[in-house]
N, C-alpha and C positions, 0 to 999 in steps of 0.2 A: 452136232449141237442141236438140242431139242428146243425149238422156238415155239412158243405158244401164241396163238392169235389173240387179239384184244377181246374177242367174244368169249373165248375159253377162259381168259382171266376173269372176266366179269362173272361168268357162271360159277367159277370156283369161289369168288368172293361172296356171292349170294349164298352158296351152300354153306360156307363157313359161318355166315351170320345166322343162318337158320339153325345151325348146330349149337349155337350158344345157349346156355341155360335160359329158360323162359324168364323174361322181364328185363334182362340186361340190355337188349337192343332198344327197348322202348323206354327204359328208365330215364334216359336223357331228355325225352320229350314230355315227361310228366310235369305238370304245374299245379300247385307249387311243390317243389322238391327240396327246398331249404327254408330256413327261418325268414319270416316276413317282419318288416319294421313298420310300425304305425307312429307317425309324428303327431303329437298332440300339442296345441298351442296354449295349454293351461297347465298349472302346477299339479302335482300328484295329490290325491286325496278327495277331490270334489266329486260330485255326482257324475260329471262327464267323464272324468278319468276312470272312475269305477266302471262305468259302462264300457269304455274301450277295453279295459283289462278283461272284463267278462266276455266281451266279444272275441277277444284273442283266445281265451280258453276254449270257447265253443268252436272257433275256427280250427284249432289244432285237433280237436276231437273229430271234426268232420273231414279234415284233409290230411292230417298227420304232420302238418307244417307248424312249428311253434311260432309264436308272435312275440316280438320285443316292443314294448311301449317306450317311446322316446319323447319325453316331455320337454318342449322348447317354449316356455312361457315368456311373455314380455312384448313390449313395443306394439300394442294393439294387434297382436297375432302375426306381426310382420316377420319376426324371427323364424317362426315355424313355417310360414309360407315360403320364405327364401330357402330354408333347409330342404323343403320338399321339392321346390323348383330345381334345385341344383343336384338332386339325387339322380342316379342312373335310372333311365326309363326301362327297367328290366322286369318290372312286375313285383319286385321284392321290397320296394319302399312305397307306402301309400301314406296319406295324411288325413286327419280329421280337421276340416276347416269350418269356420263359422260364417255367419252372415256378415259380421264385421270384416273378416278377411276378404270375402268375395264381392259383396255388394256395397258395403259402406266405405271401406278404405279407398277404393278408386275415386270416389266422389269427395272424400274428406281431404286427401293429400294432394297438394299441387303437383308433386312428382312422386311416383311410387316405383319401387325397385322390382316389382313383378306386375304382370298383367293377367288377372285371373282367367279370363276367357281364352287366353293364348298360351299360358304357361302350364295349365293343368288339364288332365283328362277327367271329366266327371264319372264317378262310379255309381253312386246312389246318394240321394238324401237319406239320412238315417232317422232323424226325428225333429219335431218342432218343440220349442219350449214355450212356457207362458210366464210372462212377467207379472209381478205384483208390486204395486206402489204402497209402501208402508210409512207410517209416521211414528215418531217417538211419542211415548205416553205423555210427555210434558206439554204437547201441543193441545190447546183447549178446544179442539173441534173433533167431530166424528164423521163428517161427510165432506165430499169434495167441494160442494157449494159453500159450506161453512169455512173450508180452508181458503177458498178464493177471497171471501169477504174478510176473513181475518188477516190475510196477507196484504190486502190493500190498506187496511187500517194500521197495520204494523209492518211496513215494507222493509224494515231492517232486522226483523226477528227470525226470519226463516231462511235456512240454507238447505240445499240438497247435495248429496254426495253422488259421485259416479266413480266407476272403475277406470276412468280415463276419458280424455276429450274425444267426443265423436262416437263412443261406443253405444250399445243398446241402452245401457242404464242412463246415459246422458240424453240421448235424442228423444226418448219417450217423454221425459219431463219437460224438455224444451218445447215439445209439441203441446203439452198440456198448458204451459205458460202462454204460448202463442195463441192458443184457442180461447183461453178463459181470461187472460189478462192478469193472472196471478203474479204476485211479486215474490220471487224466491231466487236467492243467489246460488250460483253453482260453485262447488268446491270439488275439483277433480282429485282423485287419489291414484296411486300406482297399482292398486289391486284390491281385491275383496277384503283381506284381513284389515288393512289400514282403514278402509271406508267403514267397516262394521265397528271397529274400535271407536272411531269418532262418533258414529251414530249412537252407540251405547253410552258414550260420555256426554251426549247432548250437544256436541259441537256442530253437528248437522242434525236436522230434524226429519229428513225425508230421504228415501232412497228407493230405487226400483231394482228388484232382484228376481231371479227365477224362483217361482213358487216352490220348486222342489229342492231348494237349498237345504242342507241338513238342519233339522229341527225348526225350520222357519214356520212351517204350517202349524206345528204345535204351539209355538210362541204366539201366533196370531189367534188361534183358537182359545188359548188361555188368557188372552188379554195382556200379555207382556209387551207386545207392540200392537199398534193399530193398523189393521188392514184397510186401506183406503179404496183402492181401485184395481180392477183387472181389465186389460185390453179386451176388446171384442164384445160379444153379446152372450157368451156362455160362461156361467160360473164354474169354478173349479171345485171338484169333490173334496179336495184337500182343505179348502177354506171356504165352505159353502155360504158363509154369511157375508162375504166380501162382494160388493156390487160391481157390475161391469161398467165399462165406458158407456155402452148403450143405455143402461139403466140410469146413468147419471147425466144423460142428455148430450154425451160427447159422440159426435158422429164422425168417424174416421175409418179409413181402410184398415180392417183388422190385420191384414197381412203386413202392413207397414210396421207394426209393432211386435211382430212375431219372430223371435230368434229361431234360427234353424242351424243344424249341424250336419254336415255331409262329408262323404268320403271321396277323395280325389287321388289321382296318381300323377307323376310328372308327365309333361307333354311328351308324346312319342311312345308311351307304353303300349305294347301291342294290343289290338282290339280283342284278340282271343283271351288275353289275360284279364282285361277289363270285364269281359263278359263272365268269366269264371268267378272273379271277385264279386261282381254284382249278384250272381246266382247264390253263392255261398253266404254272403252277408245278409241278403234278403231272407234266405231260409232261416238263418239264426234269429233275426229280428221277428220273423213270423211265428216263432215258437211261443205258445201261450205262457209257459212258465217264465221264459226269458223276458218277454214283454212286461209281465206283471212285476217281476222282481227288480228289473233294472230301468224300466221306462215309466209305465203308467202309474206305479206307486210313488214315483218321484215327480209327477206332474208333467211328464214328457210324452208327446204323442208320436208313435211310430209313423214313419212316412217314406218307406222305401219306394223307389221308382226305377225304371230302366234308365240307362245313361242318356239316351236321346231325350226323354221327357225331362230329366233333371237339367240338361243343358238349356232347354227352352224355358224352364222355370227361372233359371239364373238370369236370363236376359230381362224378364219381366220384373224380377225382384230388384234388380239394379235400378230400374226406373223409380220404384217406390222408395228405395233408399235415398236416391238423389233428392227427392222432395223433402225428406226429413232433414237431410244435411243442409239444404238451402234454407229451411226454416230456422235451423240452429244458428246459421251465420258463421259456423266454424270452418276455417281452412287451415291446414297444417303443413309444415315442412317435415319430411321424414327424418 
């Protein structure tokens, strides 16, 4: 009986592997090698959804791996967050999360079913948005100072809409009320379509939106709605006549009112996959044509970072969000 020693068997195995057609032995280690899922906490069709789908197309061109967009809108982005949290940490599910998901919700809810800094691996920030506060044409004022004076004389005439309690569209106007003493009642809606329907009907007279929302900049420029304010100290090229907080004498931390949108993976996703995702996504966003078509032309500012820098940013942003939530006085049950 011919018995082979362990060393001989090992050598034969190695020879057999080397004799395989080129690529088969290493194919199992290639990442990504199958479709990637991106969970999005917003419904299809908006500027953010369009960005994610464009990102997916470019990702497939660069890596060969297709991307499936999974829209999980609702519940102040909590549905999407929990879907992402529960996914396998294998590098094939990632999610676009918002400032509301990561910084605001933990301060807003007494109990929350996820913990952002513990349940997700930061990949990169993708971009910052800029909000604009707009007024219905029926309101007989043109500046924020005039609005404050009018609201104090007519405390029952002004309402503002938000896309839900404690979101960016709510907290920014609560801060304005707190700072100026303006008298404006809050009416929360379940989402953008309902809020805008009430705004157009005149049921609410004021709302804060991303300046890049479809057709909004044109409506402001054409006088169909009144552009009242932009946070920060820099005007937007999309609505250049709208004054900033700073120009209106409102001194606040600009970052506190700046929505951001970042990419994350479930906790435990291997670091080498996180690094690959960071590299590929950052390269796509750095492309001049992509940036112009899907970000800057829509009032969004590209903001890619390395995972470590993004993690540090999240800690500081949580502090700023906590201050806004405290000013609003809102605390919710999930």
